[in-house]
PDB file as gemmi writes it, atoms N, CA and C in Angstrom:
CRYST1    1.000    1.000    1.000  90.00  90.00  90.00 P 1                      
ATOM      1  N   UNK A   1     -83.669 -35.300  19.328  1.00  0.00           N  
ATOM      2  CA  UNK A   1     -84.960 -35.252  19.217  1.00  0.00           C  
ATOM      3  C   UNK A   1     -85.394 -36.330  18.295  1.00  0.00           C  
ATOM      4  N   UNK A   2     -86.233 -37.235  18.187  1.00  0.00           N  
ATOM      5  CA  UNK A   2     -86.349 -38.076  16.801  1.00  0.00           C  
ATOM      6  C   UNK A   2     -87.485 -37.561  16.513  1.00  0.00           C  
ATOM      7  N   UNK A   3     -87.679 -38.078  15.167  1.00  0.00           N  
ATOM      8  CA  UNK A   3     -89.002 -37.457  14.406  1.00  0.00           C  
ATOM      9  C   UNK A   3     -89.829 -38.369  14.586  1.00  0.00           C  
ATOM     10  N   UNK A   4     -91.038 -37.964  14.389  1.00  0.00           N  
ATOM     11  CA  UNK A   4     -92.488 -38.567  14.577  1.00  0.00           C  
ATOM     12  C   UNK A   4     -92.594 -39.839  13.853  1.00  0.00           C  
ATOM     13  N   UNK A   5     -93.461 -40.781  14.051  1.00  0.00           N  
ATOM     14  CA  UNK A   5     -93.404 -41.741  13.261  1.00  0.00           C  
ATOM     15  C   UNK A   5     -94.811 -41.935  12.836  1.00  0.00           C  
ATOM     16  N   UNK A   6     -95.050 -42.066  11.711  1.00  0.00           N  
ATOM     17  CA  UNK A   6     -96.357 -41.965  11.123  1.00  0.00           C  
ATOM     18  C   UNK A   6     -96.941 -43.332  10.867  1.00  0.00           C  
ATOM     19  N   UNK A   7     -98.065 -43.548  11.658  1.00  0.00           N  
ATOM     20  CA  UNK A   7     -98.882 -44.956  11.427  1.00  0.00           C  
ATOM     21  C   UNK A   7     -99.402 -44.869  10.306  1.00  0.00           C  
ATOM     22  N   UNK A   8     -99.553 -46.329   9.779  1.00  0.00           N  
ATOM     23  CA  UNK A   8    -100.216 -46.530   8.611  1.00  0.00           C  
ATOM     24  C   UNK A   8    -101.696 -46.283   8.671  1.00  0.00           C  
ATOM     25  N   UNK A   9    -102.489 -46.116   8.016  1.00  0.00           N  
ATOM     26  CA  UNK A   9    -104.033 -45.847   7.837  1.00  0.00           C  
ATOM     27  C   UNK A   9    -104.550 -46.977   8.702  1.00  0.00           C  
ATOM     28  N   UNK A  10    -104.089 -48.101   8.744  1.00  0.00           N  
ATOM     29  CA  UNK A  10    -105.139 -48.851   9.449  1.00  0.00           C  
ATOM     30  C   UNK A  10    -104.322 -48.677  11.198  1.00  0.00           C  
ATOM     31  N   UNK A  11    -103.362 -48.085  11.298  1.00  0.00           N  
ATOM     32  CA  UNK A  11    -103.158 -47.695  12.531  1.00  0.00           C  
ATOM     33  C   UNK A  11    -101.765 -48.577  12.949  1.00  0.00           C  
ATOM     34  N   UNK A  12    -101.342 -49.418  12.235  1.00  0.00           N  
ATOM     35  CA  UNK A  12    -100.384 -49.997  12.440  1.00  0.00           C  
ATOM     36  C   UNK A  12     -99.012 -49.355  12.375  1.00  0.00           C  
ATOM     37  N   UNK A  13     -98.060 -49.349  12.859  1.00  0.00           N  
ATOM     38  CA  UNK A  13     -96.764 -48.263  13.007  1.00  0.00           C  
ATOM     39  C   UNK A  13     -95.488 -49.480  12.705  1.00  0.00           C  
ATOM     40  N   UNK A  14     -95.009 -49.650  11.469  1.00  0.00           N  
ATOM     41  CA  UNK A  14     -94.258 -50.541  10.990  1.00  0.00           C  
ATOM     42  C   UNK A  14     -92.945 -49.933  11.979  1.00  0.00           C  
ATOM     43  N   UNK A  15     -92.104 -51.160  11.917  1.00  0.00           N  
ATOM     44  CA  UNK A  15     -90.785 -51.462  12.650  1.00  0.00           C  
ATOM     45  C   UNK A  15     -89.911 -50.395  11.764  1.00  0.00           C  
ATOM     46  N   UNK A  16     -89.091 -49.901  12.313  1.00  0.00           N  
ATOM     47  CA  UNK A  16     -87.889 -49.123  11.467  1.00  0.00           C  
ATOM     48  C   UNK A  16     -87.009 -49.916  10.806  1.00  0.00           C  
ATOM     49  N   UNK A  17     -86.373 -49.612   9.577  1.00  0.00           N  
ATOM     50  CA  UNK A  17     -85.773 -50.461   8.927  1.00  0.00           C  
ATOM     51  C   UNK A  17     -84.498 -49.961   8.787  1.00  0.00           C  
ATOM     52  N   UNK A  18     -83.545 -50.446   9.340  1.00  0.00           N  
ATOM     53  CA  UNK A  18     -82.220 -50.227   9.784  1.00  0.00           C  
ATOM     54  C   UNK A  18     -81.296 -51.266   8.450  1.00  0.00           C  
ATOM     55  N   UNK A  19     -80.556 -50.148   7.284  1.00  0.00           N  
ATOM     56  CA  UNK A  19     -79.771 -50.810   6.587  1.00  0.00           C  
ATOM     57  C   UNK A  19     -78.320 -51.388   7.226  1.00  0.00           C  
ATOM     58  N   UNK A  20     -78.574 -52.704   6.494  1.00  0.00           N  
ATOM     59  CA  UNK A  20     -77.288 -53.068   7.289  1.00  0.00           C  
ATOM     60  C   UNK A  20     -75.730 -52.239   7.438  1.00  0.00           C  
ATOM     61  N   UNK A  21     -75.628 -51.369   6.370  1.00  0.00           N  
ATOM     62  CA  UNK A  21     -74.504 -50.583   6.688  1.00  0.00           C  
ATOM     63  C   UNK A  21     -74.530 -49.471   7.814  1.00  0.00           C  
ATOM     64  N   UNK A  22     -75.613 -49.319   8.161  1.00  0.00           N  
ATOM     65  CA  UNK A  22     -75.723 -48.375   9.444  1.00  0.00           C  
ATOM     66  C   UNK A  22     -75.941 -49.077  10.625  1.00  0.00           C  
ATOM     67  N   UNK A  23     -75.754 -50.706  10.590  1.00  0.00           N  
ATOM     68  CA  UNK A  23     -75.865 -51.214  11.989  1.00  0.00           C  
ATOM     69  C   UNK A  23     -74.442 -50.976  12.863  1.00  0.00           C  
ATOM     70  N   UNK A  24     -74.707 -51.004  14.171  1.00  0.00           N  
ATOM     71  CA  UNK A  24     -73.903 -50.388  14.904  1.00  0.00           C  
ATOM     72  C   UNK A  24     -73.182 -51.727  16.051  1.00  0.00           C  
ATOM     73  N   UNK A  25     -71.862 -51.945  15.779  1.00  0.00           N  
ATOM     74  CA  UNK A  25     -71.572 -53.224  16.566  1.00  0.00           C  
ATOM     75  C   UNK A  25     -71.057 -52.243  17.903  1.00  0.00           C  
ATOM     76  N   UNK A  26     -71.669 -52.989  19.002  1.00  0.00           N  
ATOM     77  CA  UNK A  26     -71.225 -52.598  20.269  1.00  0.00           C  
ATOM     78  C   UNK A  26     -69.783 -52.926  20.814  1.00  0.00           C  
ATOM     79  N   UNK A  27     -69.121 -53.838  20.363  1.00  0.00           N  
ATOM     80  CA  UNK A  27     -67.968 -54.336  20.818  1.00  0.00           C  
ATOM     81  C   UNK A  27     -66.830 -54.176  19.664  1.00  0.00           C  
ATOM     82  N   UNK A  28     -66.022 -53.602  20.050  1.00  0.00           N  
ATOM     83  CA  UNK A  28     -64.715 -53.277  19.270  1.00  0.00           C  
ATOM     84  C   UNK A  28     -64.341 -54.219  18.596  1.00  0.00           C  
ATOM     85  N   UNK A  29     -64.008 -55.559  19.464  1.00  0.00           N  
ATOM     86  CA  UNK A  29     -63.452 -57.092  18.817  1.00  0.00           C  
ATOM     87  C   UNK A  29     -64.298 -57.243  17.970  1.00  0.00           C  
ATOM     88  N   UNK A  30     -65.478 -57.865  18.532  1.00  0.00           N  
ATOM     89  CA  UNK A  30     -66.305 -58.474  17.860  1.00  0.00           C  
ATOM     90  C   UNK A  30     -66.337 -57.655  16.205  1.00  0.00           C  
ATOM     91  N   UNK A  31     -66.650 -56.103  15.963  1.00  0.00           N  
ATOM     92  CA  UNK A  31     -66.589 -55.557  15.219  1.00  0.00           C  
ATOM     93  C   UNK A  31     -65.356 -56.027  14.143  1.00  0.00           C  
ATOM     94  N   UNK A  32     -64.212 -55.675  14.760  1.00  0.00           N  
ATOM     95  CA  UNK A  32     -62.958 -55.932  14.136  1.00  0.00           C  
ATOM     96  C   UNK A  32     -62.920 -57.578  13.329  1.00  0.00           C  
ATOM     97  N   UNK A  33     -63.409 -58.394  14.121  1.00  0.00           N  
ATOM     98  CA  UNK A  33     -63.578 -59.813  13.465  1.00  0.00           C  
ATOM     99  C   UNK A  33     -64.332 -59.798  12.043  1.00  0.00           C  
ATOM    100  N   UNK A  34     -65.505 -58.886  12.292  1.00  0.00           N  
ATOM    101  CA  UNK A  34     -66.409 -59.008  11.175  1.00  0.00           C  
ATOM    102  C   UNK A  34     -65.639 -58.260   9.874  1.00  0.00           C  
ATOM    103  N   UNK A  35     -65.228 -57.179   9.973  1.00  0.00           N  
ATOM    104  CA  UNK A  35     -64.639 -56.556   9.100  1.00  0.00           C  
ATOM    105  C   UNK A  35     -63.079 -56.726   8.354  1.00  0.00           C  
ATOM    106  N   UNK A  36     -62.538 -57.290   8.929  1.00  0.00           N  
ATOM    107  CA  UNK A  36     -60.889 -57.842   8.902  1.00  0.00           C  
ATOM    108  C   UNK A  36     -61.023 -58.402   7.769  1.00  0.00           C  
ATOM    109  N   UNK A  37     -61.574 -59.560   7.464  1.00  0.00           N  
ATOM    110  CA  UNK A  37     -61.412 -60.157   6.329  1.00  0.00           C  
ATOM    111  C   UNK A  37     -61.571 -59.494   5.143  1.00  0.00           C  
ATOM    112  N   UNK A  38     -62.961 -58.896   4.715  1.00  0.00           N  
ATOM    113  CA  UNK A  38     -63.390 -57.727   3.920  1.00  0.00           C  
ATOM    114  C   UNK A  38     -62.234 -57.244   3.645  1.00  0.00           C  
ATOM    115  N   UNK A  39     -61.332 -56.141   4.282  1.00  0.00           N  
ATOM    116  CA  UNK A  39     -60.186 -55.475   4.161  1.00  0.00           C  
ATOM    117  C   UNK A  39     -59.190 -56.318   3.500  1.00  0.00           C  
ATOM    118  N   UNK A  40     -58.801 -57.645   4.462  1.00  0.00           N  
ATOM    119  CA  UNK A  40     -57.709 -58.066   3.796  1.00  0.00           C  
ATOM    120  C   UNK A  40     -57.989 -58.917   2.502  1.00  0.00           C  
ATOM    121  N   UNK A  41     -59.375 -59.062   2.292  1.00  0.00           N  
ATOM    122  CA  UNK A  41     -59.525 -59.951   0.811  1.00  0.00           C  
ATOM    123  C   UNK A  41     -59.180 -58.536  -0.097  1.00  0.00           C  
ATOM    124  N   UNK A  42     -59.656 -57.174   0.179  1.00  0.00           N  
ATOM    125  CA  UNK A  42     -59.579 -56.055  -0.825  1.00  0.00           C  
ATOM    126  C   UNK A  42     -57.928 -55.821  -1.257  1.00  0.00           C  
ATOM    127  N   UNK A  43     -56.993 -55.933   0.053  1.00  0.00           N  
ATOM    128  CA  UNK A  43     -55.926 -55.823  -0.012  1.00  0.00           C  
ATOM    129  C   UNK A  43     -55.147 -56.869  -0.784  1.00  0.00           C  
ATOM    130  N   UNK A  44     -55.674 -58.280  -0.888  1.00  0.00           N  
ATOM    131  CA  UNK A  44     -55.207 -59.057  -1.478  1.00  0.00           C  
ATOM    132  C   UNK A  44     -55.401 -58.637  -3.314  1.00  0.00           C  
ATOM    133  N   UNK A  45     -56.263 -58.227  -3.542  1.00  0.00           N  
ATOM    134  CA  UNK A  45     -56.721 -57.920  -5.274  1.00  0.00           C  
ATOM    135  C   UNK A  45     -55.940 -56.880  -5.392  1.00  0.00           C  
ATOM    136  N   UNK A  46     -54.982 -56.170  -4.793  1.00  0.00           N  
ATOM    137  CA  UNK A  46     -54.239 -55.167  -5.352  1.00  0.00           C  
ATOM    138  C   UNK A  46     -54.629 -54.022  -5.995  1.00  0.00           C  
ATOM    139  N   UNK A  47     -56.043 -53.835  -5.844  1.00  0.00           N  
ATOM    140  CA  UNK A  47     -56.988 -52.776  -6.594  1.00  0.00           C  
ATOM    141  C   UNK A  47     -56.370 -51.514  -5.455  1.00  0.00           C  
ATOM    142  N   UNK A  48     -56.579 -50.254  -6.175  1.00  0.00           N  
ATOM    143  CA  UNK A  48     -56.681 -48.670  -5.450  1.00  0.00           C  
ATOM    144  C   UNK A  48     -58.481 -49.161  -4.522  1.00  0.00           C  
ATOM    145  N   UNK A  49     -58.473 -48.724  -3.523  1.00  0.00           N  
ATOM    146  CA  UNK A  49     -59.903 -48.499  -2.397  1.00  0.00           C  
ATOM    147  C   UNK A  49     -59.477 -47.411  -1.799  1.00  0.00           C  
ATOM    148  N   UNK A  50     -61.097 -47.200  -1.580  1.00  0.00           N  
ATOM    149  CA  UNK A  50     -61.113 -46.079   0.101  1.00  0.00           C  
ATOM    150  C   UNK A  50     -61.657 -47.088   1.206  1.00  0.00           C  
ATOM    151  N   UNK A  51     -61.643 -46.659   2.280  1.00  0.00           N  
ATOM    152  CA  UNK A  51     -62.171 -47.322   3.451  1.00  0.00           C  
ATOM    153  C   UNK A  51     -63.537 -47.713   2.824  1.00  0.00           C  
ATOM    154  N   UNK A  52     -64.450 -46.247   2.798  1.00  0.00           N  
ATOM    155  CA  UNK A  52     -65.673 -46.338   2.445  1.00  0.00           C  
ATOM    156  C   UNK A  52     -66.082 -47.309   1.639  1.00  0.00           C  
ATOM    157  N   UNK A  53     -65.216 -47.473   0.104  1.00  0.00           N  
ATOM    158  CA  UNK A  53     -65.817 -48.027  -0.529  1.00  0.00           C  
ATOM    159  C   UNK A  53     -65.741 -49.758  -0.327  1.00  0.00           C  
ATOM    160  N   UNK A  54     -64.883 -49.966   0.669  1.00  0.00           N  
ATOM    161  CA  UNK A  54     -65.063 -51.770   1.266  1.00  0.00           C  
ATOM    162  C   UNK A  54     -65.896 -51.716   2.053  1.00  0.00           C  
ATOM    163  N   UNK A  55     -66.385 -50.404   2.869  1.00  0.00           N  
ATOM    164  CA  UNK A  55     -67.582 -51.088   3.605  1.00  0.00           C  
ATOM    165  C   UNK A  55     -68.838 -50.898   3.307  1.00  0.00           C  
ATOM    166  N   UNK A  56     -68.855 -49.895   2.311  1.00  0.00           N  
ATOM    167  CA  UNK A  56     -70.105 -49.908   1.545  1.00  0.00           C  
ATOM    168  C   UNK A  56     -70.762 -50.858   0.556  1.00  0.00           C  
ATOM    169  N   UNK A  57     -69.605 -51.546  -0.101  1.00  0.00           N  
ATOM    170  CA  UNK A  57     -69.828 -52.510  -0.788  1.00  0.00           C  
ATOM    171  C   UNK A  57     -70.143 -53.990  -0.410  1.00  0.00           C  
ATOM    172  N   UNK A  58     -69.651 -54.163   1.068  1.00  0.00           N  
ATOM    173  CA  UNK A  58     -69.709 -55.345   1.734  1.00  0.00           C  
ATOM    174  C   UNK A  58     -71.024 -55.170   2.947  1.00  0.00           C  
ATOM    175  N   UNK A  59     -71.664 -53.912   2.622  1.00  0.00           N  
ATOM    176  CA  UNK A  59     -72.500 -53.690   3.812  1.00  0.00           C  
ATOM    177  C   UNK A  59     -71.907 -53.544   5.363  1.00  0.00           C  
ATOM    178  N   UNK A  60     -70.887 -53.436   5.585  1.00  0.00           N  
ATOM    179  CA  UNK A  60     -70.372 -53.382   6.884  1.00  0.00           C  
ATOM    180  C   UNK A  60     -70.979 -52.460   7.942  1.00  0.00           C  
ATOM    181  N   UNK A  61     -70.695 -53.214   9.059  1.00  0.00           N  
ATOM    182  CA  UNK A  61     -71.526 -52.692  10.564  1.00  0.00           C  
ATOM    183  C   UNK A  61     -70.891 -51.430  10.657  1.00  0.00           C  
ATOM    184  N   UNK A  62     -70.944 -50.595  11.618  1.00  0.00           N  
ATOM    185  CA  UNK A  62     -70.735 -49.169  12.055  1.00  0.00           C  
ATOM    186  C   UNK A  62     -69.871 -49.656  13.170  1.00  0.00           C  
ATOM    187  N   UNK A  63     -68.453 -48.938  13.626  1.00  0.00           N  
ATOM    188  CA  UNK A  63     -67.665 -49.821  14.840  1.00  0.00           C  
ATOM    189  C   UNK A  63     -68.411 -48.886  16.061  1.00  0.00           C  
ATOM    190  N   UNK A  64     -67.852 -49.095  17.346  1.00  0.00           N  
ATOM    191  CA  UNK A  64     -68.377 -48.444  18.541  1.00  0.00           C  
ATOM    192  C   UNK A  64     -68.281 -46.916  18.236  1.00  0.00           C  
ATOM    193  N   UNK A  65     -67.284 -46.546  17.795  1.00  0.00           N  
ATOM    194  CA  UNK A  65     -66.514 -44.986  17.681  1.00  0.00           C  
ATOM    195  C   UNK A  65     -66.420 -44.706  16.110  1.00  0.00           C  
ATOM    196  N   UNK A  66     -67.335 -44.855  15.373  1.00  0.00           N  
ATOM    197  CA  UNK A  66     -66.762 -44.278  13.960  1.00  0.00           C  
ATOM    198  C   UNK A  66     -65.560 -43.590  13.775  1.00  0.00           C  
ATOM    199  N   UNK A  67     -65.837 -42.636  14.593  1.00  0.00           N  
ATOM    200  CA  UNK A  67     -64.725 -41.398  14.026  1.00  0.00           C  
ATOM    201  C   UNK A  67     -63.382 -41.397  14.384  1.00  0.00           C  
ATOM    202  N   UNK A  68     -63.544 -43.069  15.576  1.00  0.00           N  
ATOM    203  CA  UNK A  68     -61.843 -43.079  15.228  1.00  0.00           C  
ATOM    204  C   UNK A  68     -61.645 -44.819  14.782  1.00  0.00           C  
ATOM    205  N   UNK A  69     -62.498 -45.309  14.882  1.00  0.00           N  
ATOM    206  CA  UNK A  69     -62.383 -46.808  14.919  1.00  0.00           C  
ATOM    207  C   UNK A  69     -62.123 -47.050  13.512  1.00  0.00           C  
ATOM    208  N   UNK A  70     -62.396 -46.350  12.272  1.00  0.00           N  
ATOM    209  CA  UNK A  70     -62.459 -46.850  11.196  1.00  0.00           C  
ATOM    210  C   UNK A  70     -60.871 -46.504  10.507  1.00  0.00           C  
ATOM    211  N   UNK A  71     -60.506 -45.092  11.123  1.00  0.00           N  
ATOM    212  CA  UNK A  71     -59.001 -44.976  11.038  1.00  0.00           C  
ATOM    213  C   UNK A  71     -58.173 -46.323  11.572  1.00  0.00           C  
ATOM    214  N   UNK A  72     -58.209 -46.371  12.815  1.00  0.00           N  
ATOM    215  CA  UNK A  72     -57.363 -47.414  13.519  1.00  0.00           C  
ATOM    216  C   UNK A  72     -57.411 -48.839  12.456  1.00  0.00           C  
ATOM    217  N   UNK A  73     -58.592 -49.344  12.199  1.00  0.00           N  
ATOM    218  CA  UNK A  73     -58.396 -50.209  11.444  1.00  0.00           C  
ATOM    219  C   UNK A  73     -57.322 -50.213  10.198  1.00  0.00           C  
ATOM    220  N   UNK A  74     -57.478 -49.335   9.569  1.00  0.00           N  
ATOM    221  CA  UNK A  74     -56.457 -48.835   8.681  1.00  0.00           C  
ATOM    222  C   UNK A  74     -54.844 -49.057   8.950  1.00  0.00           C  
ATOM    223  N   UNK A  75     -54.920 -48.231   9.977  1.00  0.00           N  
ATOM    224  CA  UNK A  75     -53.529 -48.173  10.559  1.00  0.00           C  
ATOM    225  C   UNK A  75     -53.025 -49.756  11.100  1.00  0.00           C  
ATOM    226  N   UNK A  76     -53.717 -50.406  11.740  1.00  0.00           N  
ATOM    227  CA  UNK A  76     -53.641 -51.773  11.763  1.00  0.00           C  
ATOM    228  C   UNK A  76     -53.525 -52.426  10.448  1.00  0.00           C  
ATOM    229  N   UNK A  77     -53.866 -52.393   9.448  1.00  0.00           N  
ATOM    230  CA  UNK A  77     -54.182 -53.217   8.722  1.00  0.00           C  
ATOM    231  C   UNK A  77     -52.509 -52.622   7.890  1.00  0.00           C  
ATOM    232  N   UNK A  78     -52.138 -51.599   7.888  1.00  0.00           N  
ATOM    233  CA  UNK A  78     -50.765 -51.007   7.578  1.00  0.00           C  
ATOM    234  C   UNK A  78     -49.655 -51.400   8.270  1.00  0.00           C  
ATOM    235  N   UNK A  79     -49.811 -51.919   9.785  1.00  0.00           N  
ATOM    236  CA  UNK A  79     -48.960 -52.205  10.291  1.00  0.00           C  
ATOM    237  C   UNK A  79     -48.588 -53.051  10.020  1.00  0.00           C  
ATOM    238  N   UNK A  80     -49.762 -54.359   9.663  1.00  0.00           N  
ATOM    239  CA  UNK A  80     -49.386 -55.892   9.645  1.00  0.00           C  
ATOM    240  C   UNK A  80     -49.260 -56.054   8.175  1.00  0.00           C  
ATOM    241  N   UNK A  81     -49.196 -54.914   7.242  1.00  0.00           N  
ATOM    242  CA  UNK A  81     -48.109 -55.176   6.150  1.00  0.00           C  
ATOM    243  C   UNK A  81     -49.172 -55.483   4.869  1.00  0.00           C  
ATOM    244  N   UNK A  82     -50.670 -55.453   4.993  1.00  0.00           N  
ATOM    245  CA  UNK A  82     -51.479 -55.517   4.011  1.00  0.00           C  
ATOM    246  C   UNK A  82     -51.683 -54.505   3.055  1.00  0.00           C  
ATOM    247  N   UNK A  83     -51.440 -53.398   3.573  1.00  0.00           N  
ATOM    248  CA  UNK A  83     -51.791 -52.119   2.721  1.00  0.00           C  
ATOM    249  C   UNK A  83     -50.783 -51.268   2.758  1.00  0.00           C  
ATOM    250  N   UNK A  84     -51.163 -49.971   1.694  1.00  0.00           N  
ATOM    251  CA  UNK A  84     -49.875 -48.929   1.764  1.00  0.00           C  
ATOM    252  C   UNK A  84     -50.671 -48.041   1.224  1.00  0.00           C  
ATOM    253  N   UNK A  85     -50.307 -46.764   1.438  1.00  0.00           N  
ATOM    254  CA  UNK A  85     -50.717 -45.555   1.080  1.00  0.00           C  
ATOM    255  C   UNK A  85     -50.731 -45.558  -0.407  1.00  0.00           C  
ATOM    256  N   UNK A  86     -51.786 -45.519  -1.144  1.00  0.00           N  
ATOM    257  CA  UNK A  86     -51.714 -45.213  -2.488  1.00  0.00           C  
ATOM    258  C   UNK A  86     -51.812 -43.721  -3.359  1.00  0.00           C  
ATOM    259  N   UNK A  87     -52.684 -42.795  -2.154  1.00  0.00           N  
ATOM    260  CA  UNK A  87     -52.866 -41.217  -3.034  1.00  0.00           C  
ATOM    261  C   UNK A  87     -53.950 -40.907  -1.742  1.00  0.00           C  
ATOM    262  N   UNK A  88     -54.578 -39.956  -2.786  1.00  0.00           N  
ATOM    263  CA  UNK A  88     -55.914 -39.157  -2.175  1.00  0.00           C  
ATOM    264  C   UNK A  88     -57.177 -39.324  -3.226  1.00  0.00           C  
ATOM    265  N   UNK A  89     -58.432 -39.077  -2.725  1.00  0.00           N  
ATOM    266  CA  UNK A  89     -59.112 -39.318  -3.911  1.00  0.00           C  
ATOM    267  C   UNK A  89     -60.454 -38.349  -2.751  1.00  0.00           C  
ATOM    268  N   UNK A  90     -61.751 -38.006  -3.359  1.00  0.00           N  
ATOM    269  CA  UNK A  90     -62.815 -37.389  -2.991  1.00  0.00           C  
ATOM    270  C   UNK A  90     -63.647 -38.753  -2.450  1.00  0.00           C  
ATOM    271  N   UNK A  91     -64.253 -38.391  -1.107  1.00  0.00           N  
ATOM    272  CA  UNK A  91     -64.862 -39.147  -0.338  1.00  0.00           C  
ATOM    273  C   UNK A  91     -66.132 -39.697  -1.197  1.00  0.00           C  
ATOM    274  N   UNK A  92     -66.949 -41.149  -1.244  1.00  0.00           N  
ATOM    275  CA  UNK A  92     -67.997 -41.314  -1.799  1.00  0.00           C  
ATOM    276  C   UNK A  92     -69.053 -41.260  -0.817  1.00  0.00           C  
ATOM    277  N   UNK A  93     -68.906 -41.029   0.526  1.00  0.00           N  
ATOM    278  CA  UNK A  93     -69.763 -41.323   1.556  1.00  0.00           C  
ATOM    279  C   UNK A  93     -70.343 -40.164   1.598  1.00  0.00           C  
ATOM    280  N   UNK A  94     -71.866 -40.334   1.758  1.00  0.00           N  
ATOM    281  CA  UNK A  94     -72.708 -39.044   1.365  1.00  0.00           C  
ATOM    282  C   UNK A  94     -72.598 -38.224   2.521  1.00  0.00           C  
ATOM    283  N   UNK A  95     -72.062 -38.481   3.758  1.00  0.00           N  
ATOM    284  CA  UNK A  95     -72.197 -37.379   4.881  1.00  0.00           C  
ATOM    285  C   UNK A  95     -70.686 -36.669   4.913  1.00  0.00           C  
ATOM    286  N   UNK A  96     -70.006 -36.731   3.621  1.00  0.00           N  
ATOM    287  CA  UNK A  96     -68.320 -36.273   4.040  1.00  0.00           C  
ATOM    288  C   UNK A  96     -68.319 -35.052   2.772  1.00  0.00           C  
ATOM    289  N   UNK A  97     -69.643 -34.784   2.191  1.00  0.00           N  
ATOM    290  CA  UNK A  97     -69.478 -33.912   1.228  1.00  0.00           C  
ATOM    291  C   UNK A  97     -68.113 -33.742   0.411  1.00  0.00           C  
ATOM    292  N   UNK A  98     -68.000 -34.764   0.024  1.00  0.00           N  
ATOM    293  CA  UNK A  98     -66.452 -35.426  -1.037  1.00  0.00           C  
ATOM    294  C   UNK A  98     -65.301 -34.875  -0.407  1.00  0.00           C  
ATOM    295  N   UNK A  99     -65.147 -34.722   0.550  1.00  0.00           N  
ATOM    296  CA  UNK A  99     -63.675 -34.435   1.099  1.00  0.00           C  
ATOM    297  C   UNK A  99     -62.914 -35.292   0.960  1.00  0.00           C  
ATOM    298  N   UNK A 100     -61.376 -35.181   0.972  1.00  0.00           N  
ATOM    299  CA  UNK A 100     -60.361 -35.418   0.699  1.00  0.00           C  
ATOM    300  C   UNK A 100     -60.079 -36.957   1.907  1.00  0.00           C  
ATOM    301  N   UNK A 101     -59.992 -38.100   1.048  1.00  0.00           N  
ATOM    302  CA  UNK A 101     -59.760 -39.285   1.825  1.00  0.00           C  
ATOM    303  C   UNK A 101     -58.533 -40.074   1.346  1.00  0.00           C  
ATOM    304  N   UNK A 102     -57.747 -40.353   2.072  1.00  0.00           N  
ATOM    305  CA  UNK A 102     -56.695 -41.660   1.883  1.00  0.00           C  
ATOM    306  C   UNK A 102     -57.227 -42.719   0.813  1.00  0.00           C  
ATOM    307  N   UNK A 103     -56.590 -43.214  -0.005  1.00  0.00           N  
ATOM    308  CA  UNK A 103     -56.732 -44.479  -0.726  1.00  0.00           C  
ATOM    309  C   UNK A 103     -55.741 -45.278  -0.901  1.00  0.00           C  
ATOM    310  N   UNK A 104     -55.935 -46.739  -0.648  1.00  0.00           N  
ATOM    311  CA  UNK A 104     -54.863 -47.412  -0.287  1.00  0.00           C  
ATOM    312  C   UNK A 104     -54.808 -48.530  -1.511  1.00  0.00           C  
ATOM    313  N   UNK A 105     -53.896 -49.263  -1.128  1.00  0.00           N  
ATOM    314  CA  UNK A 105     -53.325 -50.350  -2.171  1.00  0.00           C  
ATOM    315  C   UNK A 105     -52.947 -51.811  -1.287  1.00  0.00           C  
ATOM    316  N   UNK A 106     -53.027 -52.758  -1.713  1.00  0.00           N  
ATOM    317  CA  UNK A 106     -52.535 -54.072  -0.919  1.00  0.00           C  
ATOM    318  C   UNK A 106     -51.033 -53.967  -1.153  1.00  0.00           C  
ATOM    319  N   UNK A 107     -50.255 -54.608  -0.467  1.00  0.00           N  
ATOM    320  CA  UNK A 107     -48.806 -54.911  -0.761  1.00  0.00           C  
ATOM    321  C   UNK A 107     -48.576 -56.067  -1.312  1.00  0.00           C  
ATOM    322  N   UNK A 108     -47.395 -56.270  -1.948  1.00  0.00           N  
ATOM    323  CA  UNK A 108     -47.272 -57.114  -2.463  1.00  0.00           C  
ATOM    324  C   UNK A 108     -47.359 -58.401  -1.741  1.00  0.00           C  
ATOM    325  N   UNK A 109     -46.832 -58.245  -0.804  1.00  0.00           N  
ATOM    326  CA  UNK A 109     -46.758 -59.720   0.618  1.00  0.00           C  
ATOM    327  C   UNK A 109     -48.385 -60.136   0.543  1.00  0.00           C  
ATOM    328  N   UNK A 110     -49.389 -58.821   0.447  1.00  0.00           N  
ATOM    329  CA  UNK A 110     -50.470 -59.334   0.759  1.00  0.00           C  
ATOM    330  C   UNK A 110     -51.064 -59.983  -0.537  1.00  0.00           C  
ATOM    331  N   UNK A 111     -50.729 -59.646  -1.595  1.00  0.00           N  
ATOM    332  CA  UNK A 111     -51.419 -60.083  -2.772  1.00  0.00           C  
ATOM    333  C   UNK A 111     -50.796 -61.338  -3.114  1.00  0.00           C  
ATOM    334  N   UNK A 112     -49.669 -61.832  -2.292  1.00  0.00           N  
ATOM    335  CA  UNK A 112     -49.337 -63.439  -2.413  1.00  0.00           C  
ATOM    336  C   UNK A 112     -49.605 -64.109  -0.869  1.00  0.00           C  
ATOM    337  N   UNK A 113     -50.328 -63.406  -0.164  1.00  0.00           N  
ATOM    338  CA  UNK A 113     -50.808 -64.009   0.848  1.00  0.00           C  
ATOM    339  C   UNK A 113     -50.004 -64.256   2.115  1.00  0.00           C  
ATOM    340  N   UNK A 114     -49.054 -63.612   1.905  1.00  0.00           N  
ATOM    341  CA  UNK A 114     -47.866 -64.237   2.977  1.00  0.00           C  
ATOM    342  C   UNK A 114     -47.347 -62.619   4.034  1.00  0.00           C  
ATOM    343  N   UNK A 115     -48.736 -61.971   3.997  1.00  0.00           N  
ATOM    344  CA  UNK A 115     -48.551 -60.728   4.915  1.00  0.00           C  
ATOM    345  C   UNK A 115     -49.074 -61.216   6.415  1.00  0.00           C  
TER     346      UNK A 115                                                      
END                                                                             
């Protein structure tokens, strides 16, 4: 059920504002093409990061299946040699209630841009 829309006093109903971070891409390959360079750049930096930190900082769109595709992205980056696991942290994602999430760090190959 959707929430009722409150018109302004002049009767005009404003278009809903959808922030860029909540935009959803319907095609997995299109989404992957958009988010991949941002995560590769994070890996090349060598700093420790979580998936949500990068997505939030760059206002990246949601994939077609958020419950599975974010994890698949990180697995692909790891398999391609860009990132490795760095540990665990509490998530900053508002809906996660500070649950534990994996942290990642770029590999030496990524920092040398040879991954």
